[in-house]
C-alpha positions as CSV (number, residue, x, y, z in Angstrom):
1,M,-51.3,62.6,193.8
2,P,-54.2,60.8,194.3
3,D,-54.5,59.7,190.4
4,F,-50.9,58.3,190.5
5,V,-51.5,56.6,193.8
6,A,-54.9,54.9,191.9
7,T,-52.4,53.9,188.8
8,L,-50.1,52.1,191.2
9,V,-52.6,50.3,192.8
10,G,-54.3,49.4,189.5
11,F,-50.8,48.0,188.6
12,T,-50.8,45.7,191.6
13,R,-54.4,44.9,191.0
14,A,-52.9,43.6,187.4
15,L,-50.4,41.6,189.0
16,R,-52.8,39.8,191.3
17,G,-54.7,39.0,188.1
18,A,-51.9,37.3,186.3
19,G,-51.1,35.3,189.6
20,V,-48.4,37.0,191.4
21,V,-48.9,37.0,195.3
22,V,-49.4,40.9,196.2
23,G,-50.4,42.0,199.4
24,T,-51.6,45.1,200.9
25,G,-48.6,45.9,202.6
26,D,-46.3,45.3,199.4
27,A,-48.6,47.8,197.7
28,Q,-47.9,50.3,200.4
29,V,-44.1,49.7,200.0
30,F,-44.3,50.2,196.2
31,C,-46.3,53.4,196.3
32,G,-43.8,54.9,199.2
33,A,-41.1,53.8,197.1
34,A,-42.4,55.5,193.9
35,A,-43.1,58.8,195.9
36,V,-39.5,59.0,196.6
37,L,-37.9,58.2,193.2
38,D,-39.0,59.8,190.0
39,P,-42.2,58.5,188.9
40,T,-41.7,59.7,185.4
41,D,-38.7,57.6,185.1
42,L,-39.8,54.1,184.1
43,V,-36.2,52.5,185.0
44,D,-37.0,53.8,188.5
45,L,-40.8,52.6,188.5
46,Y,-39.5,49.0,187.3
47,W,-36.9,48.5,189.7
48,A,-39.2,49.8,192.7
49,G,-42.0,47.7,191.8
50,R,-39.9,44.5,191.3
51,C,-38.1,45.1,194.9
52,A,-41.4,45.5,196.5
53,L,-44.0,43.4,194.8
54,V,-42.1,40.5,193.6
55,T,-41.1,37.8,196.1
56,R,-40.5,34.8,193.9
57,R,-37.8,34.4,191.1
58,E,-40.4,32.6,188.9
59,D,-42.6,35.4,189.0
60,I,-40.3,38.1,187.3
61,P,-41.5,36.9,183.6
62,T,-45.2,37.6,184.6
63,Y,-44.0,40.7,186.2
64,D,-42.2,41.9,183.1
65,E,-45.1,41.2,180.7
66,V,-47.6,43.0,183.0
67,F,-45.3,45.8,183.5
68,R,-45.0,46.3,179.6
69,R,-48.5,45.8,179.1
70,F,-49.9,48.1,181.7
71,F,-47.6,51.0,181.3
72,L,-46.4,50.8,177.8
73,G,-49.2,49.4,176.0
74,G,-47.3,46.3,174.8
75,A,-48.3,42.8,174.7
76,A,-45.2,41.1,173.9
77,P,-43.2,39.8,176.9
78,A,-40.5,41.7,178.0
79,S,-36.9,40.2,176.8
80,A,-33.7,40.5,178.8
81,V,-33.1,44.5,178.0
82,E,-35.6,46.1,176.2
83,T,-35.4,49.7,174.3
84,L,-38.6,51.6,174.1
85,K,-39.5,54.8,172.3
86,V,-41.4,56.6,175.1
87,T,-41.5,60.3,175.9
88,P,-42.1,60.9,179.6
89,A,-42.3,64.3,181.4
90,G,-38.7,65.6,181.6
91,A,-37.5,63.5,178.9
92,V,-36.1,64.6,175.6
93,A,-38.9,64.0,172.7
94,E,-37.8,60.5,170.8
95,S,-35.4,59.7,173.2
96,T,-34.3,56.0,173.9
97,F,-35.5,54.4,177.1
98,V,-34.7,51.2,179.0
99,V,-36.6,49.0,180.7
100,P,-34.3,46.0,182.1
101,A,-35.6,42.8,182.8
102,A,-32.1,41.7,184.1
103,E,-30.9,41.5,187.6
104,P,-29.2,44.8,188.7
105,G,-26.0,43.4,188.8
106,D,-26.3,42.3,185.2
107,T,-23.0,43.9,183.5
108,V,-24.6,44.0,179.8
109,A,-28.0,45.1,181.0
110,E,-26.2,48.0,183.0
111,E,-23.9,49.1,180.1
112,T,-26.7,49.1,177.6
113,S,-29.0,51.4,180.1
114,L,-26.0,53.7,180.8
115,G,-24.9,54.0,176.9
116,L,-28.8,54.7,176.3
117,M,-28.8,57.3,179.0
118,A,-25.6,59.0,178.2
119,S,-27.0,59.5,174.7
120,T,-30.0,61.4,175.9
121,V,-27.7,63.7,178.1
122,D,-25.4,63.9,175.1
123,V,-28.6,65.8,173.3
124,L,-29.4,68.0,176.1
125,R,-25.4,68.8,176.8
126,H,-25.6,70.5,173.0
127,R,-29.0,71.9,173.1
128,S,-29.1,75.5,173.4
129,F,-30.8,77.1,176.4
130,A,-33.1,79.1,174.2
131,Q,-34.9,75.6,172.7
132,C,-35.2,73.7,175.9
133,S,-38.5,73.0,177.6
134,P,-38.9,73.5,181.2
135,A,-38.4,69.9,181.9
136,E,-35.5,69.8,179.7
137,L,-34.0,72.8,181.9
138,A,-34.9,71.2,185.1
139,A,-33.0,68.1,183.7
140,L,-29.7,70.1,182.7
141,R,-30.0,71.6,186.2
142,R,-29.5,68.6,187.7
143,I,-26.5,67.9,185.4
144,M,-25.1,71.4,185.7
145,A,-25.2,70.8,189.8
146,R,-22.5,68.1,189.2
147,L,-19.9,70.6,187.6
148,R,-16.7,71.4,189.4
149,L,-15.1,74.6,189.1
150,T,-11.4,74.7,190.1
151,P,-10.1,78.5,189.4
152,P,-6.2,78.8,189.1
153,L,-4.0,79.2,191.6
154,R,-1.6,82.3,192.6
155,R,1.3,82.8,194.8
156,T,0.7,84.6,198.0
157,R,3.4,86.8,200.1
158,R,3.3,84.6,202.6
159,V,5.5,81.5,202.7
160,T,5.0,78.1,204.2
161,A,7.2,75.1,205.2
162,A,8.2,72.9,202.4
163,P,10.0,69.3,202.2
164,S,12.2,71.1,199.4
165,G,13.1,74.2,197.4
166,R,15.2,76.7,196.5
167,A,14.4,79.3,199.8
168,L,15.9,78.1,203.1
169,D,13.5,78.8,206.3
170,L,16.7,80.1,208.1
171,R,14.4,80.6,211.3
172,R,13.7,76.8,211.4
173,V,17.1,76.1,210.8
174,V,18.4,78.2,213.8
175,R,15.7,77.1,215.9
176,E,16.4,73.4,215.3
177,S,20.0,73.6,215.7
178,M,20.0,74.9,219.4
179,R,18.7,71.4,220.3
180,T,22.1,70.2,219.4
181,Q,24.3,72.9,220.6
182,G,24.6,74.9,217.5
183,E,25.1,71.7,214.9
184,I,23.1,72.4,211.9
185,V,21.9,68.7,211.3
186,S,19.4,69.2,208.4
187,L,18.2,71.8,206.3
188,R,14.6,73.0,206.1
189,W,12.8,74.9,203.1
190,R,10.1,77.1,202.7
191,R,7.8,78.0,199.8
192,R,5.4,80.7,198.9
193,R,1.5,79.8,199.5
194,V,-0.8,79.4,196.8
195,R,-4.4,80.3,197.0
196,P,-7.3,80.0,194.3
197,R,-8.0,83.1,192.4
198,P,-11.1,85.1,193.1
199,L,-14.1,84.3,190.4
200,V,-16.3,87.4,189.7
201,L,-19.7,86.6,187.5
202,I,-21.2,89.5,185.8
203,L,-24.5,88.6,184.2
204,D,-26.8,90.2,181.6
205,V,-30.4,90.0,182.5
206,S,-31.9,92.3,180.2
207,G,-34.3,91.2,177.6
208,S,-32.1,90.2,174.6
209,M,-30.8,87.6,176.9
210,A,-34.4,86.5,178.4
211,D,-33.8,82.9,177.1
212,Y,-30.6,82.5,178.9
213,S,-30.7,84.2,182.2
214,R,-32.1,81.8,184.3
215,A,-29.8,79.0,183.1
216,L,-26.5,81.2,183.5
217,L,-28.0,82.0,187.1
218,Q,-28.4,78.5,187.8
219,F,-24.9,78.2,186.5
220,A,-23.7,80.9,189.0
221,H,-25.3,79.4,191.9
222,T,-23.4,76.0,190.9
223,T,-20.3,78.0,190.7
224,R,-20.9,79.8,193.9
225,R,-21.2,76.4,195.9
226,A,-18.5,74.9,193.9
227,A,-15.7,77.2,194.3
228,R,-14.5,79.2,197.5
229,R,-14.4,82.9,196.5
230,V,-17.3,83.9,194.0
231,E,-19.0,87.0,193.6
232,V,-22.1,87.2,191.4
233,F,-23.4,90.3,189.9
234,C,-26.6,90.9,187.6
235,F,-27.1,94.0,185.2
236,G,-29.6,95.1,182.8
237,T,-29.6,99.3,183.2
238,R,-28.1,98.9,186.6
239,L,-25.7,96.8,188.6
240,T,-27.1,94.3,191.5
241,C,-24.9,92.2,193.7
242,V,-26.6,88.9,194.3
243,T,-24.4,87.0,196.1
244,R,-26.0,86.7,199.0
245,P,-29.2,85.3,197.9
246,L,-27.4,82.6,195.9
247,R,-25.9,81.5,198.9
248,T,-29.2,79.6,199.5
249,R,-29.0,76.0,199.0
250,S,-32.1,75.5,197.2
251,V,-31.7,76.5,193.5
252,D,-35.3,77.6,193.1
253,E,-35.2,79.5,196.2
254,A,-31.7,81.1,195.4
255,L,-33.1,82.2,192.1
256,R,-36.4,83.6,193.5
257,Q,-34.7,85.6,195.8
258,A,-32.0,86.9,193.2
259,A,-34.8,87.6,190.6
260,A,-36.6,89.6,193.6
261,A,-33.4,91.7,194.2
262,V,-33.0,92.5,190.3
263,V,-35.1,95.4,189.9
264,D,-34.5,95.6,186.1
265,W,-35.0,92.0,185.0
266,E,-35.7,91.7,180.9
267,G,-35.2,95.8,180.5
268,G,-32.8,97.7,178.8
269,T,-29.1,97.1,178.8
270,R,-26.5,99.4,179.9
271,I,-23.2,97.6,179.8
272,G,-20.8,100.3,180.3
273,A,-22.7,101.9,183.0
274,S,-22.8,98.7,184.9
275,L,-19.1,97.7,184.5
276,D,-18.1,101.4,185.3
277,H,-20.2,101.0,188.5
278,F,-18.9,97.7,189.4
279,V,-15.1,98.9,188.8
280,R,-15.6,102.0,191.0
281,R,-17.5,100.4,194.0
282,W,-16.1,97.1,194.1
283,G,-13.3,96.3,191.8
284,R,-11.0,99.3,192.8
285,R,-11.8,98.2,196.5
286,G,-10.1,94.8,195.8
287,M,-12.6,92.4,194.6
288,S,-11.4,92.2,191.2
289,R,-7.4,92.6,191.8
290,G,-5.9,89.3,190.3
291,A,-9.5,87.8,189.7
292,I,-11.1,85.8,186.9
293,V,-14.0,88.2,185.7
294,V,-16.5,86.6,183.6
295,I,-19.0,88.3,181.8
296,C,-22.1,86.9,180.4
297,S,-23.4,89.3,177.8
298,D,-24.4,89.4,174.0
299,G,-23.0,92.9,173.8
300,L,-26.1,94.8,172.9
301,D,-25.0,98.0,174.6
302,R,-27.4,100.9,174.6
303,G,-25.2,103.4,176.4
304,D,-22.3,105.2,175.6
305,P,-19.4,103.1,173.9
306,E,-16.9,105.2,174.9
307,L,-17.9,104.6,178.5
308,L,-17.7,100.7,177.7
309,A,-14.5,100.9,176.5
310,T,-13.2,102.8,179.5
311,S,-14.7,100.6,181.8
312,M,-13.2,97.5,180.1
313,A,-9.7,98.9,179.9
314,R,-9.8,99.7,183.9
315,L,-11.2,96.4,184.4
316,S,-8.6,94.5,182.4
317,R,-5.8,96.5,184.2
318,L,-7.5,95.3,187.8
319,S,-8.2,91.7,186.9
320,H,-6.0,88.6,186.0
321,R,-8.2,87.6,183.1
322,I,-11.5,88.7,181.4
323,V,-13.7,85.8,180.0
324,W,-16.8,86.6,178.0
325,L,-19.5,84.4,177.2
326,N,-21.8,85.5,174.5
327,P,-25.1,83.0,173.8
328,H,-25.5,84.9,170.5
329,G,-22.3,84.5,169.2
330,G,-19.3,87.0,168.5
331,G,-21.8,88.9,166.1
332,G,-21.6,92.5,165.0
333,A,-22.9,94.3,168.3
334,V,-21.0,97.4,169.0
335,G,-20.6,96.4,172.5
336,M,-18.5,93.1,171.4
337,M,-16.5,95.3,169.0
338,V,-15.6,97.8,171.9
339,A,-15.1,95.2,174.4
340,E,-13.2,92.6,172.4
341,P,-9.7,94.3,172.6
342,H,-9.9,93.6,176.4
343,I,-11.3,90.1,176.4
344,D,-8.8,87.4,176.9
345,V,-11.3,84.5,176.3
346,L,-14.5,84.5,174.2
347,L,-16.6,81.3,174.6
348,S,-20.8,80.9,173.7
349,G,-22.4,79.9,176.8
350,H,-25.5,79.2,174.9
351,D,-25.6,75.5,176.0
352,L,-24.3,73.3,178.9
353,A,-21.4,72.2,176.6
354,S,-20.0,75.3,176.3
355,L,-20.1,76.0,180.1
356,E,-18.3,72.5,180.6
357,E,-15.6,74.0,178.2
358,F,-15.4,77.2,180.3
359,A,-15.0,74.8,183.5
360,T,-12.1,72.8,181.9
361,L,-10.6,76.2,180.7
362,L,-10.7,77.7,183.9
363,P,-7.8,76.0,185.7
364,T,-5.5,77.0,183.0
365,L,-6.1,80.7,183.0
């Protein structure tokens, strides 16, 4: 952090050397703004400095030239909108970055900036989790946090008042007719209540899923916060419920608590025994009745295939739909061949685009 502050102070000195009036208080405001924003984002750094250090309109071209020379090593003055090739921490290699020299309200500059950023996001969206660096996974986590999951609705046995319909609400009709000496003035209707279906996520955290486990847990954390009735389980050689740890608002803290609760992280795989445990302890007690069950696994099972087939059959009878996310593709794993007859939807789950596909498909199940 001291080196970072020294860099910002050096930039203010370079502005003073170029003839821009910058006071000590302006430099402090600039450092404070950069601390709140992302210092590796040149767009944030540019506008933080321009708002804090530039007080006269005629100083803007000088500020652009000094910013370009100090942070990007260029000697040419900045144009209205410049696209530069940089690779800051947290960005995709060879991604195009924008240093705007127009006003924040300039439509052309904003559209260009947003278009370039959208292209970078699109590259991340289709990149496999196994190929992402820690910085790229952090960027994906911020994008993933904006996903909105809407489970399908189901009709309950309870009824509620409705403005129209086919079923008369006789109780309301009779009660209101008593105010008019038994004359029925208007009819009242009722309909069945609807509520979202429960969502159950069962994640494989064995060694063969090591490249995808953290990203899928981040997705489970997003799901847990986006939908109301969500239960999350992890399994390797045994099944562990991690719903309570994932209630924590901080993603890092939630994942740390979930990892501490799972004792067989990156170990062997016993899909059949884990699903059988889920059905016997939680599924039959009502957790999976009418629910959307999402299983994230590559199907590489070291257990008994017959037990997996029996567990999947029971789970299929209890749940409304079974969705299987396989980051390694369909493949020829024995576990996948045994489970496939009981799977309603098979998706990839190896990148953000496939998870977004699942979020789009979920309301229609």
